[in-house]
C-alpha positions as CSV (number, residue, x, y, z in Angstrom):
1,X,76.7,-81.8,-24.5
2,X,78.1,-82.5,-21.2
3,X,79.0,-78.2,-20.6
4,X,75.2,-78.0,-21.6
5,X,73.9,-80.2,-19.3
6,X,75.5,-79.2,-16.4
7,X,74.9,-75.8,-16.8
8,X,71.1,-76.6,-16.9
9,X,71.6,-79.0,-13.7
10,X,73.2,-75.6,-12.1
11,X,70.6,-73.4,-13.2
12,X,68.0,-76.1,-11.5
13,X,69.9,-76.3,-8.6
14,X,70.1,-72.5,-8.1
15,X,66.2,-72.2,-8.9
16,X,65.6,-74.9,-6.2
17,X,67.8,-73.1,-3.4
18,X,65.9,-70.2,-4.5
19,X,62.4,-71.2,-4.2
20,X,63.7,-73.2,-1.0
21,X,65.3,-69.5,0.5
22,X,62.3,-67.5,-0.1
23,X,60.1,-70.9,1.7
24,X,62.6,-70.7,4.4
25,X,62.0,-66.9,5.2
26,X,58.5,-67.3,4.9
27,X,58.5,-70.6,7.5
28,X,60.7,-69.0,9.8
29,X,58.7,-65.9,10.0
30,X,55.5,-67.9,10.2
31,X,57.6,-69.8,13.6
32,X,58.6,-66.1,15.2
33,X,55.0,-65.4,15.0
34,X,54.0,-68.0,16.9
35,X,56.8,-68.5,18.8
36,X,55.2,-66.8,22.1
37,X,51.9,-69.2,21.5
38,X,54.6,-72.2,21.3
39,X,57.3,-71.0,24.1
40,X,55.9,-73.5,26.1
41,X,55.1,-75.9,23.9
42,X,57.8,-79.0,22.8
43,X,58.1,-79.7,19.3
44,X,56.8,-82.8,17.5
45,X,59.9,-83.1,15.4
46,X,62.4,-80.7,13.1
47,X,62.0,-80.3,8.8
48,X,63.6,-79.3,6.4
49,X,62.6,-75.7,5.1
50,X,62.8,-77.4,1.2
51,X,62.1,-81.2,1.8
52,X,58.7,-81.8,4.1
53,X,59.8,-85.9,3.9
54,X,63.5,-84.7,5.8
55,X,62.4,-85.1,9.5
56,X,64.6,-84.9,12.3
57,X,64.2,-85.7,16.5
58,X,66.5,-82.8,17.3
59,X,67.5,-79.6,15.5
60,X,70.3,-79.8,12.9
61,X,71.3,-79.1,9.1
62,X,69.1,-79.9,6.0
63,X,70.7,-81.9,2.9
64,X,71.2,-78.3,1.5
65,X,73.1,-76.6,4.5
66,X,70.0,-74.9,5.8
67,X,68.9,-74.5,9.6
68,X,65.7,-77.3,10.6
69,X,62.6,-75.9,11.3
70,X,60.5,-77.2,14.5
71,X,57.3,-78.7,13.9
72,X,54.3,-78.3,16.7
73,X,51.1,-80.4,14.6
74,X,49.2,-76.9,14.1
75,X,48.3,-77.9,10.6
76,X,48.4,-81.3,10.6
77,X,45.3,-81.6,8.9
78,X,46.4,-79.4,5.7
79,X,50.0,-81.1,5.9
80,X,48.7,-85.0,5.8
81,X,48.9,-86.6,2.8
82,X,45.8,-86.4,0.3
83,X,44.4,-83.0,2.0
84,X,43.7,-80.6,-0.9
85,X,43.0,-76.7,-1.1
86,X,40.8,-75.2,-3.2
87,X,40.6,-71.5,-3.8
88,X,37.0,-69.9,-3.0
89,X,36.3,-68.8,-6.4
90,X,37.2,-72.0,-7.6
91,X,34.7,-74.0,-5.6
92,X,32.1,-71.4,-6.2
93,X,32.6,-72.4,-9.7
94,X,32.3,-76.0,-9.5
95,X,29.0,-75.6,-7.3
96,X,30.6,-77.8,-4.5
97,X,28.0,-78.4,-1.4
98,X,28.3,-80.3,1.9
99,X,26.1,-82.1,4.2
100,X,26.3,-83.1,8.0
101,X,26.9,-87.0,8.9
102,X,23.8,-87.5,11.2
103,X,23.2,-90.4,13.5
104,X,19.7,-91.9,12.9
105,X,17.7,-94.6,11.6
106,X,18.0,-95.2,8.0
107,X,14.9,-96.0,6.2
108,X,15.1,-99.0,4.3
109,X,12.3,-98.2,1.5
110,X,13.6,-100.2,-1.2
111,X,12.6,-98.5,-4.9
112,X,12.5,-101.0,-7.9
113,X,10.5,-102.3,-10.4
114,X,8.4,-105.1,-11.3
115,X,6.0,-107.1,-14.0
116,X,2.3,-107.6,-13.4
117,X,1.5,-111.3,-14.3
118,X,-1.9,-113.8,-13.2
119,X,-2.2,-114.9,-9.6
120,X,-0.7,-118.5,-10.9
121,X,-2.8,-119.4,-7.7
122,X,-6.0,-118.9,-9.7
123,X,-5.1,-120.3,-13.2
124,X,-7.6,-122.6,-14.0
125,X,-6.7,-125.6,-16.8
126,X,-9.2,-127.0,-18.5
127,X,-9.0,-130.7,-20.3
128,X,-11.4,-133.5,-21.3
129,X,-12.0,-136.6,-19.2
130,X,-12.9,-138.6,-22.0
131,X,-11.7,-139.1,-25.5
132,X,-13.8,-137.5,-28.1
133,X,-14.4,-134.6,-31.0
134,X,-15.1,-131.2,-30.2
135,X,-18.2,-130.3,-31.7
136,X,-18.6,-126.8,-30.9
137,X,-16.2,-124.2,-29.5
138,X,-18.2,-121.4,-27.4
139,X,-14.9,-119.4,-26.6
140,X,-12.8,-119.3,-29.7
141,X,-10.0,-116.7,-29.1
142,X,-6.9,-115.9,-26.3
143,X,-8.2,-113.1,-24.2
144,X,-12.3,-113.5,-24.6
145,X,-13.8,-112.6,-21.2
146,X,-15.5,-116.1,-19.4
147,X,-17.9,-116.2,-16.7
148,X,-18.6,-119.3,-14.1
149,X,-21.1,-121.4,-15.7
150,X,-20.9,-120.5,-19.3
151,X,-20.3,-123.3,-22.0
152,X,-17.3,-123.5,-23.5
153,X,-17.3,-126.7,-25.3
154,X,-19.5,-129.6,-26.5
155,X,-17.6,-132.8,-26.9
156,X,-19.0,-136.1,-28.9
157,X,-17.7,-139.0,-26.8
158,X,-19.0,-143.0,-27.4
159,X,-17.9,-143.2,-23.4
160,X,-19.6,-140.4,-22.3
161,X,-23.4,-142.0,-24.5
162,X,-22.6,-145.3,-22.6
163,X,-22.6,-143.5,-19.2
164,X,-26.1,-141.9,-20.4
165,X,-27.6,-145.2,-21.4
166,X,-26.2,-147.2,-17.8
167,X,-27.9,-144.0,-16.0
168,X,-31.2,-144.6,-18.4
169,X,-31.4,-148.4,-18.0
170,X,-31.0,-148.2,-14.2
171,X,-33.7,-145.9,-14.0
172,X,-35.9,-148.7,-16.2
173,X,-35.1,-151.2,-13.6
174,X,-35.9,-149.0,-9.8
175,X,-32.5,-150.1,-8.7
176,X,-31.4,-147.2,-6.8
177,X,-28.0,-148.9,-6.2
178,X,-27.3,-149.1,-10.2
179,X,-28.8,-145.2,-10.5
180,X,-26.3,-144.0,-7.7
181,X,-23.3,-145.7,-9.2
182,X,-24.7,-144.2,-13.3
183,X,-25.2,-140.6,-11.8
184,X,-21.6,-140.8,-10.0
185,X,-19.8,-141.8,-13.4
186,X,-21.4,-139.1,-15.2
187,X,-20.1,-136.4,-12.7
188,X,-16.9,-138.3,-12.8
189,X,-16.9,-137.5,-16.7
190,X,-18.1,-133.2,-15.8
191,X,-21.6,-133.9,-16.7
192,X,-23.6,-131.4,-14.7
193,X,-26.6,-131.8,-12.6
194,X,-28.8,-130.3,-14.2
195,X,-27.8,-132.4,-17.3
196,X,-28.2,-135.5,-15.2
197,X,-31.5,-134.0,-14.0
198,X,-32.8,-133.7,-17.5
199,X,-31.3,-137.1,-18.8
200,X,-33.5,-139.2,-16.0
201,X,-36.8,-137.3,-16.3
202,X,-36.6,-137.2,-20.1
203,X,-34.2,-140.6,-20.5
204,X,-33.4,-139.4,-24.2
205,X,-29.6,-139.5,-24.7
206,X,-27.4,-136.8,-25.5
207,X,-25.1,-137.3,-28.7
208,X,-22.7,-135.0,-27.5
209,X,-22.0,-133.3,-23.6
210,X,-21.6,-129.3,-22.9
211,X,-18.6,-128.7,-20.9
212,X,-19.3,-125.3,-18.5
213,X,-16.8,-122.9,-16.7
214,X,-16.6,-123.2,-13.2
215,X,-14.8,-119.8,-12.6
216,X,-14.6,-116.7,-14.4
217,X,-11.8,-114.8,-15.7
218,X,-10.2,-114.0,-19.6
219,X,-9.0,-116.9,-21.7
220,X,-5.4,-117.3,-21.3
221,X,-4.4,-120.0,-23.4
222,X,-6.3,-122.1,-26.5
223,X,-4.9,-125.0,-28.0
224,X,-8.2,-126.9,-29.2
225,X,-10.8,-125.9,-32.6
226,X,-13.6,-127.7,-33.4
227,X,-13.7,-130.3,-35.3
228,X,-10.2,-131.6,-32.7
229,X,-9.8,-135.4,-31.3
230,X,-9.0,-135.2,-27.7
231,X,-7.9,-137.1,-25.1
232,X,-7.6,-137.0,-21.3
233,X,-4.1,-136.0,-21.6
234,X,-4.7,-132.7,-23.1
235,X,-4.7,-129.7,-21.9
236,X,-7.8,-127.7,-23.9
237,X,-7.5,-124.2,-22.4
238,X,-6.4,-122.0,-19.8
239,X,-8.8,-119.5,-17.5
240,X,-7.2,-117.2,-15.5
241,X,-8.5,-114.7,-13.1
242,X,-8.1,-110.5,-13.0
243,X,-9.6,-109.3,-10.0
244,X,-6.3,-110.8,-8.0
245,X,-3.0,-110.1,-9.7
246,X,0.5,-110.7,-8.8
247,X,3.4,-108.3,-9.6
248,X,7.0,-110.1,-9.8
249,X,9.6,-107.3,-8.5
250,X,13.5,-107.3,-9.2
251,X,15.1,-106.7,-5.7
252,X,19.4,-106.4,-5.7
253,X,21.5,-109.0,-3.8
254,X,22.6,-106.4,-1.4
255,X,18.9,-105.3,-0.7
256,X,17.2,-108.5,-0.7
257,X,17.4,-109.7,3.2
258,X,15.9,-106.3,4.1
259,X,12.2,-107.8,2.5
260,X,10.0,-109.7,4.6
261,X,6.8,-111.5,3.7
262,X,3.7,-108.9,4.5
263,X,5.7,-105.8,4.0
264,X,3.7,-103.1,2.5
265,X,4.4,-102.0,-1.0
266,X,2.9,-99.2,-3.0
267,X,2.8,-99.3,-6.9
268,X,2.6,-96.9,-9.7
269,X,2.5,-96.8,-12.9
270,X,3.5,-94.1,-15.6
271,X,1.1,-94.6,-17.9
272,X,-1.5,-93.9,-15.0
273,X,-0.3,-90.6,-12.9
274,X,-1.9,-90.2,-9.6
275,X,-3.2,-93.7,-9.5
276,X,-1.9,-95.7,-6.3
277,X,-1.8,-99.0,-5.2
278,X,-1.3,-101.0,-2.0
279,X,-0.3,-104.1,-1.9
280,X,1.6,-106.7,0.4
281,X,4.9,-108.8,-0.2
282,X,3.3,-112.5,-0.4
283,X,6.7,-114.6,-1.7
284,X,10.1,-114.1,-1.5
285,X,11.9,-116.7,-4.3
286,X,14.8,-118.7,-3.2
287,X,17.3,-117.9,-5.9
288,X,19.2,-115.3,-7.4
289,X,19.7,-114.8,-11.2
290,X,23.3,-115.3,-11.7
291,X,23.5,-112.4,-14.3
292,X,21.4,-109.7,-12.7
293,X,22.8,-110.7,-9.6
294,X,18.9,-109.8,-8.4
295,X,16.2,-111.9,-6.6
296,X,12.3,-111.8,-7.3
297,X,9.9,-111.0,-4.8
298,X,5.9,-111.4,-5.3
299,X,3.6,-109.3,-4.3
300,X,-0.2,-109.2,-4.3
301,X,-2.6,-106.9,-5.4
302,X,-6.3,-106.7,-5.7
303,X,-7.7,-105.8,-9.3
304,X,-11.5,-105.4,-8.8
305,X,-12.1,-103.0,-11.9
306,X,-9.3,-104.9,-13.8
307,X,-7.0,-102.3,-14.6
308,X,-4.0,-104.0,-14.2
309,X,-3.5,-106.4,-16.9
310,X,-0.5,-108.9,-17.3
311,X,2.9,-107.4,-19.1
312,X,2.4,-104.4,-17.7
313,X,5.7,-102.5,-16.2
314,X,5.3,-101.0,-12.5
315,X,6.9,-98.7,-10.1
316,X,7.6,-100.1,-6.7
317,X,8.1,-98.7,-3.2
318,X,9.0,-101.8,-0.7
319,X,8.4,-100.7,2.6
320,X,11.5,-102.5,4.4
321,X,10.9,-100.5,8.2
322,X,13.8,-98.8,9.7
323,X,17.4,-99.8,10.9
324,X,19.4,-99.6,13.4
325,X,20.6,-96.1,14.7
326,X,23.9,-95.3,12.8
327,X,25.8,-92.6,11.2
328,X,24.1,-91.7,7.9
329,X,24.9,-89.6,4.5
330,X,23.1,-88.4,1.5
331,X,23.3,-91.2,-1.1
332,X,25.0,-88.8,-3.8
333,X,28.1,-88.0,-1.4
334,X,29.1,-92.1,-1.5
335,X,32.0,-92.7,-4.5
336,X,31.8,-96.1,-5.1
337,X,35.0,-97.7,-6.9
338,X,34.0,-101.6,-7.0
339,X,37.2,-102.5,-4.3
340,X,36.4,-99.4,-1.9
341,X,33.8,-96.5,-1.2
342,X,35.2,-93.3,-0.4
343,X,33.6,-89.8,0.6
344,X,35.2,-86.6,0.3
345,X,35.5,-84.4,3.9
346,X,35.7,-81.1,4.1
347,X,37.5,-79.0,6.6
348,X,37.2,-76.0,6.2
349,X,39.2,-72.8,4.9
350,X,38.8,-74.4,1.3
351,X,40.7,-77.9,2.4
352,X,39.4,-81.6,1.3
353,X,40.4,-84.8,1.9
354,X,38.8,-88.2,0.4
355,X,39.0,-91.0,3.1
356,X,37.6,-94.5,3.0
357,X,34.4,-95.7,4.6
358,X,32.6,-99.1,4.9
359,X,29.2,-99.1,4.0
360,X,26.4,-100.5,5.6
361,X,22.7,-101.1,4.4
362,X,21.7,-98.7,1.1
363,X,18.2,-96.7,1.5
364,X,16.4,-94.7,-1.5
365,X,18.1,-91.6,-1.0
366,X,20.3,-92.5,2.2
367,X,23.5,-94.5,2.7
368,X,24.9,-96.4,6.4
369,X,28.2,-95.6,7.2
370,X,30.1,-98.2,9.5
371,X,32.9,-96.6,9.8
372,X,35.4,-94.0,8.5
373,X,33.5,-91.0,9.8
374,X,32.1,-89.3,12.7
375,X,28.9,-87.7,13.3
376,X,29.3,-83.6,12.7
377,X,31.3,-84.2,9.9
378,X,31.0,-82.0,6.8
379,X,31.3,-84.2,3.6
380,X,31.0,-83.2,0.1
381,X,27.8,-83.9,-2.1
382,X,28.5,-82.3,-5.4
383,X,31.8,-82.4,-7.4
384,X,33.1,-84.8,-4.8
385,X,34.7,-86.6,-7.8
386,X,37.0,-84.1,-8.9
387,X,37.8,-83.3,-5.2
388,X,38.7,-86.9,-4.9
389,X,40.9,-87.4,-8.1
390,X,43.3,-84.8,-6.4
391,X,42.9,-86.3,-3.4
392,X,44.1,-89.7,-4.7
393,X,46.9,-88.2,-6.5
394,X,45.4,-87.4,-10.1
395,X,47.3,-85.0,-11.6
396,X,44.0,-84.0,-13.4
397,X,43.2,-81.8,-10.8
398,X,46.1,-79.4,-10.9
399,X,43.6,-76.8,-12.7
400,X,41.8,-76.2,-9.5
401,X,45.2,-74.0,-8.3
402,X,45.4,-70.9,-10.2
403,X,49.5,-71.0,-9.5
404,X,49.6,-73.9,-11.8
405,X,52.8,-72.4,-13.6
406,X,54.7,-71.5,-10.1
407,X,54.1,-74.9,-9.1
408,X,55.3,-76.8,-12.4
409,X,58.3,-74.5,-12.2
410,X,58.7,-75.2,-8.6
411,X,59.0,-79.1,-9.7
412,X,62.3,-78.3,-12.1
413,X,61.9,-79.7,-14.9
414,X,59.2,-82.4,-14.2
415,X,55.3,-81.4,-15.7
416,X,52.6,-82.3,-13.8
417,X,51.0,-83.1,-16.7
418,X,53.2,-85.9,-18.3
419,X,54.7,-87.3,-15.1
420,X,53.5,-90.4,-13.6
421,X,52.5,-89.9,-9.8
422,X,54.3,-93.1,-8.8
423,X,57.4,-94.7,-9.9
424,X,59.3,-97.8,-9.3
425,X,63.4,-97.7,-8.6
426,X,65.5,-100.1,-7.0
427,X,67.3,-98.9,-3.6
428,X,69.4,-99.6,-0.2
429,X,67.7,-99.0,3.2
430,X,69.7,-96.6,5.0
431,X,67.9,-96.4,7.6
432,X,64.5,-97.0,9.5
433,X,62.7,-94.3,12.0
434,X,59.6,-97.2,13.1
435,X,58.6,-94.3,15.3
436,X,57.9,-91.4,12.7
437,X,56.8,-94.0,10.2
438,X,59.9,-92.7,7.9
439,X,62.8,-94.1,5.9
440,X,66.0,-93.4,4.3
441,X,67.0,-95.2,1.3
442,X,69.6,-94.5,-1.1
443,X,67.7,-95.3,-4.8
444,X,68.9,-95.2,-8.3
445,X,67.9,-92.5,-11.4
446,X,64.6,-92.1,-11.6
447,X,64.5,-90.9,-15.2
448,X,60.6,-90.1,-15.0
449,X,61.0,-87.5,-12.4
450,X,64.8,-85.9,-14.0
451,X,66.0,-87.5,-10.4
452,X,69.7,-88.3,-10.4
453,X,70.8,-91.1,-7.8
454,X,71.0,-89.6,-4.3
455,X,69.8,-90.8,-0.4
456,X,66.6,-89.2,0.8
457,X,64.0,-89.6,3.1
458,X,60.5,-91.0,2.3
459,X,57.7,-91.1,4.5
460,X,56.1,-94.9,4.5
461,X,52.3,-95.5,3.9
462,X,50.4,-97.3,6.7
463,X,49.9,-100.4,4.5
464,X,53.6,-100.8,4.2
465,X,55.3,-103.0,7.1
466,X,57.9,-101.4,8.8
467,X,59.1,-105.0,10.3
468,X,59.9,-106.0,7.0
469,X,63.0,-103.2,6.3
470,X,66.3,-103.4,7.8
471,X,69.3,-101.2,7.2
472,X,71.3,-102.9,4.3
473,X,68.3,-104.6,2.4
474,X,68.0,-104.1,-1.1
475,X,64.8,-103.9,-2.6
476,X,62.6,-102.5,-5.1
477,X,60.4,-99.5,-4.3
478,X,57.0,-98.0,-4.9
479,X,57.6,-93.9,-4.4
480,X,54.4,-92.2,-5.0
481,X,53.9,-87.7,-5.1
482,X,51.6,-87.1,-2.5
483,X,51.5,-83.6,-2.5
484,X,53.8,-80.7,-3.6
485,X,57.4,-81.6,-2.9
486,X,56.1,-84.6,-0.8
487,X,56.8,-88.3,-1.8
488,X,55.9,-91.5,0.2
489,X,57.5,-95.0,0.2
490,X,53.6,-96.8,-1.3
491,X,54.9,-100.6,-1.8
492,X,57.7,-102.5,-1.6
493,X,59.2,-105.4,-3.7
494,X,61.8,-107.8,-1.6
495,X,63.6,-110.0,-4.4
496,X,63.7,-113.1,-1.9
497,X,66.5,-115.2,-4.3
498,X,68.5,-112.2,-4.4
499,X,68.6,-111.5,-0.5
500,X,68.6,-115.1,-0.1
501,X,71.8,-115.7,-2.3
502,X,73.6,-112.3,-1.0
503,X,73.6,-113.9,3.0
504,X,74.8,-116.9,1.8
505,X,77.8,-115.3,0.4
506,X,78.4,-113.6,3.2
507,X,78.1,-116.3,5.5
508,X,80.7,-118.7,3.3
């Protein structure tokens, strides 16, 4: 078994050396082709032909015994972590489209929905002023139309009869003071002026008094029937008007600060195509719905024909004006991941890279970008999720490269479909190169990638604090594959108790 294993390792090493030699020949040719252009240019560093992570400040030999190749930074975009190249025919098959980042003012129009309801400022509640019995109802069902001056109900009340008798007696005696007092009492009990005048002329007491509507509208609520005994504390009915209505809109929390009282609003209904209503924001409610994270906005509309009815569902466009001048991108180009926002840059020549951006305000079709892009950048507006998945180190995107078979073979026994993108391993720091953001680690065996224990160089991610690393430090390291044969130190964990114990031991 040991013999077979050694043979396989020898084969793998031999294949790697052969592939590296081919790469070395190709890169040497490229260097020779560029020698005239770079004759007067100092290289940034020297790199191993087989391992892009192995960099040195001066010429020398790689761990495989090959001459290091000078790197002049000509292909910085393509070699930077996260940059991917896609074949032109695959780009066409995916339907990749791009747009240019512009600097302009964002249209802050807010597209939302709302519900029609009565204008509560124009809702009238009808209650009796005396105790008594409802003799007759003139409106008997919710939804019935009511006109101002029309009778609502008639009521029999002993108190009302007594008030009429007082006016008749005062009229008979000719005492104007008593007459005025009796009339005021009847008015307070909702007796109309016409009935008071008739009572003074005929001096005939009415057993029941009819109460009339003070405004036109529709009956929105009815809580009484004929023959019922009522008291002044009861609400008998509610009359609402339809000529002016409210629409309560739901606006997302992030857009609520853009809405102001007086903003113009356009409204349309799906079941009334071609028809449009114009209104204004009347009030912005001071609280949010804790479940939907939306705030309510009240909008006032005229409704002279009564077409709009409470409960209707409406589509609204709130004209919130224009924002300050800033970078603007199409809304569909933004990839929102909850804890981060990204867009995919189109670098040209089939190269793409996913970058983080800070998002400002959101419009109906465009988005404000505060940082992460520059005016004139080209960004992907379709199929960007697939490209982002590769740029973010997702192995599922490997199908975009036609030579996946060759790529898999060049990684030895590690399969790109099954191997993890990142692994944790115990390691010891052998050298720190802060000027190049690199570190040399002596790490243990990584079985997930079929790596034996060895010492190698790694690029250090920007969010890893290099000042925490020092020669001889033992730690847990997260190694992430960021490209073909490119690996990066992306996270560290320093066992503090263990370090202290070792230091105390050395001190003792």
